[in-house]
C-alpha positions in Angstrom: 16.5 -1.2 -30.1 16.3 1.3 -32.9 15.2 4.9 -32.5 12.5 4.7 -35.1 8.8 4.5 -34.1 7.1 1.0 -34.2 5.4 0.2 -37.5 1.6 0.0 -37.7 1.7 -3.8 -38.1 3.6 -4.1 -34.9 0.9 -2.3 -33.0 -1.8 -4.3 -34.7 -0.1 -7.6 -34.0 0.4 -6.7 -30.4 -3.3 -5.8 -30.1 -4.2 -9.1 -31.7 -2.0 -11.0 -29.3 -3.6 -9.2 -26.4 -7.1 -10.0 -27.7 -6.2 -13.7 -28.1 -4.7 -13.8 -24.6 -7.8 -12.1 -23.2 -10.1 -14.6 -25.0 -8.0 -17.5 -23.6 -8.2 -16.2 -20.1 -12.0 -15.7 -20.4 -12.4 -19.4 -21.5 -10.2 -20.5 -18.7 -12.2 -18.5 -16.1 -15.5 -19.8 -17.5 -14.2 -23.4 -16.8 -13.2 -22.5 -13.3 -16.5 -20.9 -12.5 -18.4 -23.9 -13.9 -16.3 -26.3 -12.0 -16.8 -24.4 -8.7 -20.5 -24.1 -9.4 -20.9 -27.9 -9.8 -18.9 -28.9 -6.7 -20.8 -30.7 -3.9 -21.3 -28.6 -0.8 -18.9 -30.7 1.3 -16.0 -30.6 -1.1 -12.9 -28.7 -0.2 -11.3 -25.9 -2.3 -7.7 -24.8 -2.2 -6.3 -21.6 -3.4 -2.7 -21.4 -4.7 -0.6 -18.5 -3.3 0.8 -16.3 -6.0 4.3 -17.2 -7.1 4.6 -20.3 -5.0 3.6 -23.9 -4.8 1.7 -23.5 -1.5 -2.1 -24.1 -1.3 -4.4 -23.0 1.4 -7.9 -24.1 2.2 -10.4 -21.6 1.0 -14.2 -21.1 1.3 -16.0 -22.5 -1.8 -18.6 -19.7 -2.1 -16.0 -17.0 -1.6 -13.8 -18.5 -4.3 -16.8 -18.8 -6.6 -17.6 -15.1 -6.0 -14.0 -14.0 -6.7 -13.9 -16.1 -9.9 -17.2 -14.6 -11.2 -15.9 -11.1 -10.5 -12.7 -11.9 -12.4 -14.7 -13.3 -15.3 -16.8 -10.1 -15.3 -13.7 -7.9 -15.4 -12.2 -9.9 -18.2 -15.4 -9.8 -20.2 -15.6 -6.0 -19.7 -12.0 -5.6 -20.9 -12.8 -7.7 -23.9 -15.9 -5.7 -24.7 -14.0 -2.4 -24.4 -11.3 -3.8 -26.8 -14.1 -4.7 -29.3 -15.7 -1.3 -29.0 -12.4 0.5 -29.6 -11.7 -1.6 -32.6 -15.2 -0.8 -34.0 -14.5 2.9 -33.4 -11.3 2.7 -35.3 -13.0 1.0 -38.3 -15.7 3.7 -38.4 -13.1 6.4 -38.7 
C-alpha cells in the first residue's frame, strides 16, 4: 500500500459500488417482503442463524415486520446517499 492519498476516481468508484450494492439489497428485501406477505396463514417460516446452516422456526408476522423494517432502513440509507450526491453536484 502506498503512502499517497486515494485518487478521486477511487472514491467515486467505491461510492458507486456501494450504491449498486444498496440497490441490490433493496430489490432482494422487496422480494422477501412480498413473499412473506403472500404466504398462507398456516405456512411455516424458518430463519437462518447468522454464519451457520442452521434454521429455526420463526413467527411469520414477526419475520414480516423485521423484513419491512430492514427494507425501510435500506431505503433511508439509499435516499441519504442520493441526497448527498445531489448536494455535491450543487456545489
